[in-house]
C-alpha positions, -999 to +999 in steps of 0.1 A: +102-536-416+070-521-407+048-531-381+021-555-384-013-543-391-030-580-384-019-607-365-002-636-385-018-662-361-058-651-361-059-620-385-072-599-359-059-563-357-026-557-341-018-532-311+014-517-301+022-509-261+047-480-250+080-503-247+075-514-290+058-545-287+032-553-306+005-575-296-026-594-303-054-592-275-074-618-295-048-649-293-021-633-272+005-632-299+034-607-297+065-595-316+091-565-309+077-540-335+094-544-365+102-578-366+080-609-367+083-642-348+089-673-373+088-700-342+059-714-356+072-719-393+093-742-407+115-733-436+126-762-460+156-755-482 
């Protein structure tokens, strides 16, 4: 998976720190580089 260019919460530009954590300065959303957290998404079968 590629890194996120835009925050899925507020659509601001994402940044990456030296530890491989992608983060948003606007809403404090963060995830490990190359993944996306799905904690706010409910999947229905």
